[in-house]
Wavefront OBJ file of the C-alpha trace (Angstrom):
o trace
v 15.388 13.763 18.523
v 13.009 16.029 17.785
v 13.579 19.785 18.924
v 10.968 21.057 21.419
v 8.276 18.097 20.319
v 8.821 19.576 16.528
v 9.286 17.942 13.315
v 10.297 19.546 9.887
v 8.277 18.548 7.124
v 8.641 19.430 3.345
v 5.499 19.903 1.987
v 4.325 20.071 -2.001
v 1.977 22.680 -2.541
v -0.273 23.964 -5.518
v -0.989 27.604 -5.351
v -3.248 27.742 -3.042
v -0.949 26.404 -0.642
v -3.030 23.062 -0.543
v -0.869 19.731 -0.598
v -0.958 17.923 -3.624
v 0.485 15.003 -3.253
v -1.066 11.757 -1.285
v 2.274 10.725 0.126
v 2.845 14.225 1.905
v -0.637 14.155 2.908
v -0.215 10.410 4.902
v 2.966 11.621 6.442
v 1.238 14.783 7.947
v -1.673 12.821 9.674
v 1.560 10.249 10.641
v 3.281 13.082 12.280
v 0.007 14.648 13.764
v -0.848 10.772 14.570
v 2.336 10.513 16.983
v 1.429 13.773 18.752
v 4.493 16.174 16.700
v 3.985 19.696 16.068
v 4.896 20.221 12.274
v 7.123 22.942 10.609
v 6.274 23.355 7.043
v 8.754 24.105 4.241
v 6.403 24.907 1.452
v 7.003 24.938 -2.184
v 5.904 23.563 -5.277
v 7.146 20.878 -7.597
v 10.277 22.730 -8.912
v 12.970 23.133 -6.860
v 12.785 20.380 -4.567
v 16.589 19.412 -4.700
v 17.609 23.207 -3.798
v 14.896 22.992 -1.304
v 16.635 19.722 0.447
v 20.276 20.738 -0.276
v 20.660 17.802 -2.857
v 19.169 15.198 -0.791
v 15.958 14.548 -2.724
v 14.323 15.247 -5.995
v 10.678 13.786 -4.318
v 8.492 14.598 -0.910
v 7.995 13.905 1.671
v 10.791 14.534 3.497
v 11.029 15.277 6.911
v 13.621 16.649 9.131
v 14.112 15.296 13.071
v 16.830 17.262 14.752
v 19.388 16.714 12.629
v 18.212 13.267 10.939
v 16.726 13.318 7.057
v 14.177 10.731 6.526
v 12.720 10.391 2.874
v 9.816 8.352 1.537
v 6.303 8.309 3.390
v 6.419 4.873 4.038
v 10.057 5.009 5.444
v 9.116 7.927 7.463
v 6.195 6.035 9.228
v 7.908 3.069 9.880
v 10.854 5.171 11.401
v 8.313 7.106 13.554
v 7.428 3.589 15.012
v 11.017 2.826 15.634
v 12.519 5.597 16.883
v 9.050 6.834 19.179
v 7.379 3.209 20.045
v 6.151 5.275 23.534
v 4.095 7.343 21.534
v 0.737 5.865 19.698
v 1.705 3.543 17.192
v 1.066 3.797 13.257
v 1.333 0.043 12.360
v 0.370 -2.786 14.865
v 2.505 -5.516 13.969
v 3.866 -6.549 10.459
v 0.433 -7.950 9.447
v -1.052 -4.291 9.335
v 1.794 -3.204 7.342
v 1.144 -5.691 4.692
v -2.659 -4.916 4.888
v -1.889 -1.183 4.602
v 0.210 -1.596 1.322
v -2.552 -4.178 -0.161
v -5.335 -1.075 0.605
v -2.723 1.412 -0.890
v -2.266 -0.372 -4.447
v -6.195 -1.138 -4.416
v -7.237 2.121 -4.341
v -4.395 3.922 -6.432
v -5.495 1.349 -9.362
v -9.589 1.784 -8.545
v -9.644 5.428 -7.738
v -6.311 7.593 -7.914
v -5.962 6.241 -11.805
v -8.998 7.111 -12.657
v -9.502 10.428 -11.345
v -5.789 11.780 -12.233
v -7.236 11.444 -15.899
v -10.706 12.852 -14.792
v -8.547 15.715 -13.063
v -5.077 16.053 -14.835
v -5.789 19.677 -16.210
v -6.952 20.857 -13.096
v -3.969 19.396 -11.708
v -2.014 21.575 -13.553
v -4.174 24.630 -13.817
v -4.169 24.756 -9.930
v -0.430 24.390 -9.354
v 1.915 26.786 -8.851
v 2.641 29.081 -11.893
v 6.643 28.366 -11.829
v 5.459 24.751 -12.102
v 2.909 24.635 -14.925
v 5.515 23.769 -17.570
v 7.284 21.122 -15.390
v 3.747 19.564 -14.395
v 2.560 19.735 -18.218
v 5.723 18.204 -19.832
v 6.124 14.933 -17.178
v 2.536 14.517 -17.192
v 2.057 14.160 -20.679
v 5.114 12.538 -21.633
v 6.225 10.066 -18.669
v 2.342 9.315 -17.461
v 0.137 10.017 -20.354
v 2.356 8.611 -23.628
v 2.370 12.142 -24.986
v -1.328 13.112 -25.062
v -2.176 16.589 -24.132
v -3.592 17.505 -21.000
v -6.530 18.720 -22.061
v -7.637 15.308 -24.283
v -7.121 13.257 -21.413
v -9.428 15.148 -19.009
v -11.902 15.760 -22.069
v -15.325 13.818 -21.388
v -14.920 13.180 -17.877
v -18.689 13.516 -17.527
v -18.776 10.249 -18.653
v -15.957 8.577 -16.863
v -16.731 10.077 -13.066
v -19.889 7.939 -12.630
v -17.998 4.753 -13.427
v -15.656 5.486 -10.499
v -18.051 5.620 -7.380
v -18.978 1.842 -7.657
v -16.175 0.495 -7.603
v -15.513 1.946 -3.953
v -17.798 -0.459 -2.659
v -15.494 -2.643 -0.953
v -14.388 0.206 0.986
v -18.208 1.421 2.228
v -19.079 -2.039 3.098
v -15.859 -2.433 5.517
v -16.374 0.640 6.809
v -20.113 -0.351 7.544
v -18.347 -2.477 10.038
v -15.727 -0.707 12.003
v -15.446 3.201 12.804
v -12.091 3.293 11.484
v -9.622 1.091 8.849
v -7.483 0.756 12.116
v -10.534 -0.304 14.340
v -11.368 1.749 17.386
v -8.932 4.335 16.313
v -7.126 5.264 13.275
v -3.921 4.267 11.901
v -1.563 4.418 8.919
v -4.257 2.446 6.909
v -6.705 5.105 7.494
v -4.020 7.792 6.904
v -2.723 5.839 3.800
v -6.682 5.693 2.345
v -7.558 9.213 3.008
v -4.642 10.781 1.494
v -6.231 9.338 -1.531
v -9.433 11.166 -1.287
v -7.021 14.596 -0.046
v -5.328 14.252 -3.211
v -8.453 14.235 -4.971
v -10.017 17.156 -3.276
v -7.047 19.297 -3.816
v -7.659 19.095 -7.770
v -11.702 18.001 -8.148
v -13.090 21.191 -9.382
v -16.191 18.540 -10.231
v -17.214 16.455 -7.110
v -16.201 12.804 -7.964
v -18.914 11.581 -4.999
v -22.251 11.884 -4.921
v -23.718 13.985 -2.002
v -25.212 10.587 -0.643
v -22.597 8.372 -0.445
v -21.608 6.680 2.508
v -17.833 7.106 2.807
v -18.788 10.718 3.974
v -18.988 9.939 7.368
v -15.796 8.348 7.770
v -14.097 10.916 5.038
v -15.420 13.741 7.658
v -14.266 12.515 10.381
v -10.880 11.880 8.993
v -10.617 15.293 7.442
v -11.676 16.866 11.103
v -8.978 14.640 12.758
v -6.225 16.796 14.295
v -7.848 19.974 14.606
v -9.062 19.810 11.226
v -5.946 18.837 9.343
v -7.639 17.939 6.331
v -9.736 21.076 6.145
v -7.554 23.402 4.006
v -9.627 25.983 2.210
v -7.540 25.247 -1.077
v -9.849 22.049 -0.902
v -12.806 21.384 -2.975
v -15.839 19.435 -1.916
v -15.553 15.872 -2.874
v -19.680 15.683 -2.753
v -21.935 16.612 -5.723
v -21.945 14.607 -8.228
v -24.737 14.527 -10.573
v -25.714 11.573 -12.410
v -27.329 11.549 -15.649
v -29.777 9.104 -17.175
v -27.967 5.622 -17.749
v -25.303 5.937 -15.021
v -24.851 3.134 -12.543
v -25.731 3.217 -8.826
v -22.903 5.091 -7.266
v -23.232 2.822 -4.244
v -25.334 -0.573 -2.964
v -27.819 0.289 -0.433
v -27.795 -1.373 2.813
v -28.926 -5.079 2.297
v -28.909 -4.953 -1.235
v -26.745 -6.380 -3.833
v -23.636 -8.516 -3.300
v -22.205 -7.903 0.591
v -19.952 -10.363 2.980
v -22.644 -12.974 4.505
v -23.619 -12.436 7.858
v -21.935 -14.024 10.718
v -23.557 -17.382 11.518
v -24.610 -17.047 14.813
v -26.244 -20.582 15.145
v -29.399 -22.558 13.503
v -32.713 -20.656 12.995
v -30.378 -17.127 13.336
v -29.853 -17.067 9.188
v -32.628 -16.823 7.039
v -32.914 -19.153 4.214
v -34.292 -19.109 0.770
v -38.233 -20.698 0.202
v -37.832 -24.356 -1.276
v -38.444 -24.884 -4.857
v -41.523 -26.357 -5.331
v -41.938 -29.567 -7.904
v -43.799 -28.075 -11.073
l 1 2 3 4 5 6 7 8 9 10 11 12 13 14 15 16 17 18 19 20 21 22 23 24 25 26 27 28 29 30 31 32 33 34 35 36 37 38 39 40 41 42 43 44 45 46 47 48 49 50 51 52 53 54 55 56 57 58 59 60 61 62 63 64 65 66 67 68 69 70 71 72 73 74 75 76 77 78 79 80 81 82 83 84 85 86 87 88 89 90 91 92 93 94 95 96 97 98 99 100 101 102 103 104 105 106 107 108 109 110 111 112 113 114 115 116 117 118 119 120 121 122 123 124 125 126 127 128 129 130 131 132 133 134 135 136 137 138 139 140 141 142 143 144 145 146 147 148 149 150 151 152 153 154 155 156 157 158 159 160 161 162 163 164 165 166 167 168 169 170 171 172 173 174 175 176 177 178 179 180 181 182 183 184 185 186 187 188 189 190 191 192 193 194 195 196 197 198 199 200 201 202 203 204 205 206 207 208 209 210 211 212 213 214 215 216 217 218 219 220 221 222 223 224 225 226 227 228 229 230 231 232 233 234 235 236 237 238 239 240 241 242 243 244 245 246 247 248 249 250 251 252 253 254 255 256 257 258 259 260 261 262 263 264 265 266 267 268 269 270 271 272 273 274 275 276 277
């Protein structure tokens, strides 16, 4: 049981003190959602095993009283099971399935491309003692031996290709205030964590200033006394497009969008019939 309403969270940070891990970000939001005060144990990529007394090589990790819990998804499930009297992160098994889908889609759609656009910034912004670790692991494990500098080079050509792929998220958020409905839940925190990760390293903005996602993102970053407003964050907005770049998002009422609700005969405009020649 949490002591004095406090739970300890092992953070993964950049030199600015800003959280770098999307998994830690979503855990911060989950703890705040459940109403806990958070005691942060700071640190970077190196020394995690020592900080956790040999319990884990990866973060997040929380300590609730004397109980250690690892992995952001396991932590979220633990918080709901241990504290069902507090606001729930998941409203039933179907919400877990949908959250996993949103998470997988955003990793492929956004984090994957943005990772290659910001990988050198990711290295440069990390703690000095983490530079060698970040370079070695990312080049050898994630990039197939490519140099960070070579992978990030030419991102001006690639950054404008990502915003159009986020249109399904925009369309959904035109219909609802939060992914959780009237109130945010773990689906929102999982998706917000994608953009919080990006903002921690995005020295060049990935989204245009007028992106409709801004409303949801601003509201999400403002939650829980501005949990996502760390001074080490970079702005997500301000991507400048060049001639020939794709439109970053569909204007409302144009393009491919979900079909309008059928409200009976005469309520849905039909196309004019084609006249015979």
